[in-house]
N, C-alpha and C positions, 0 to 999 in steps of 0.2 A: 365374777357375776356380770352379766350383760347390762344391768341397770345402773352400774357405777357411773356417776356423773350426771344423773338425772336432775332436772331443775326442781327446785323446791317452790312450787307455786301454791298460793292459798286459793281456796275456792272463792269464786265470785258469784254475785247474784245474776242468774241467767233465767229468771222466771219469765222473761219476755221472749225467749227463744223457742221456736218450734224445732224439736229434735226427734230424729228417728234413729232407731237401732235396727240393723239388719244382721241376723245371726245364723250361721250354719247349724246344721243338725247333727253332723258326725261328731263322735267322741263326747257322749253325754256328760261325763264328769268334768272334763276340761271346759266344755261350753257352759255348763252350769256355773263354774267359777268365773268365767269371763263375763257372763250375763250379770252375775251378782256384783262383780266389780263395777260394771257399767251402771247398774242400779244405784250403788253407793255414790258414785260420782255425780249422777243426775240429782240425787237427793241432796248431796253436799252443796251443789251449785243451784239448788232450788228450781230445777226445771220442772214445770208443771205438765202433767199428762204426756209424757213421751210416748211415741208409738214404737212398738216392737214387732218386727216382722221376721218370721223364720223362713229359711230356704233350705233345700236339701244339703248343699255342701258349699265349700269355699269358692268353687268355680262359679257358682251362681250369684255371689255377692255383688259384683259390679252392675249387672243389669237391673237388679232390684234397687241398688243404691242410686242408680241413674234415674229410675222412675220416681223415687222419693225426692231426689233433688229437684226434679222437674215439677213436683207438686208444691214446691215453695218452702220446704224445710230449711231452716237456717244452718243446720248441721246434720250430718249423717255419720253414724258410727258403724263400722263394719267389723264383725267379730267372726273369726273362724280359726281352724287349726288344720295344718297339713303335716303329717308325720312321714318322714322319708321311708321308703320301702326299697325293694330290690329292682325297681324299674324306673325309667325316666319320668313317670307320671308325676312325681314330686316336683321336678323342675317345671313341667308344663303348667301344672295347677298354680304353683307359687308365682310364676311369671305372669300368667293370665290374670290372676287376682290382683297382683301388685300394679301391673300396667293398667288394668281396667279401672281400678279404684282411683288411681292417679288421673286417669282421663276424665272420670266423673267429676272430680274436684276442679280440674282445669276447665272443662267444657261448660260446667254449670256455675262456676264461681262459688261453690258451696264446699266448706271444709268437710273432709271425710276422715274421721278418726280411724287409723289403721291398727286394728286390734286382731290382726291375723298372725297367729303363731306359726312359724315355719321351723320345725324342730326335727332333729335326727331321731329322737326317741320319745316315747310316751312320758318317760320320767321328766325330760326337759319341758315338755308341755305342761305337765302337772306343776312343775316348779315355777311356771310363769302365769298360771291360771288364777292366782289370787285366792287359792284355797287355804284352809288352815295348814300352816307349815310351809306354804309356798314362799319362795324368796322374792317374787315379784307379783304385781297385780296389773297385768297388761290390759284387762278390760277397763279398769279404773283409769289407767294412764291414757289409753286411746280416747276415752270419753272426755277426760279433762282437756286433752290437747285439742280436740274438735271444738269444745266449748270456748276455750281461750282464743282460738283462731276465729271463730264466729264473732266473738266480742271485738276482736281487732278489726275485722271487716266492717262491722257496724260503725265503729269509731271512724274508720277511713271514709266511709260513705257520708257520715254526718259532717265530717270536716270539709269535704269537697263539695257537698251540696249546699253549703252555706250555713 
């Protein structure tokens, strides 16, 4: 299982963070699970009034994540799924989404939770989507990671600002 060795972090109070979730629309069932996982993490961390924005597909995640980061959100969570097919499309979309979301985080200094599933089969995606019977909950994990990183960045800023 790919989740082996994941850190065991307890939810923290993030009520003071502005958080946005940008989610692709392809693969309804998988995306429903990822969004539900993100919602659980946001609730567990006491995030108030998160903004959720939908985009057509995973390729569109970076540009909208960048717009949200520019609007002053403390964290952005990107959720999507790409399932391998018989053409190089899989590699192009996965690379563009990964590189683009990394660029958003670095260019804007805003943590971007990487909840993009890059799977060989639909079964693998379903097993990571946080659905009943899934082995993993990547929507929850990506959201919790973004929130933890946003908290760390706030602590760093407070420490060095006096």
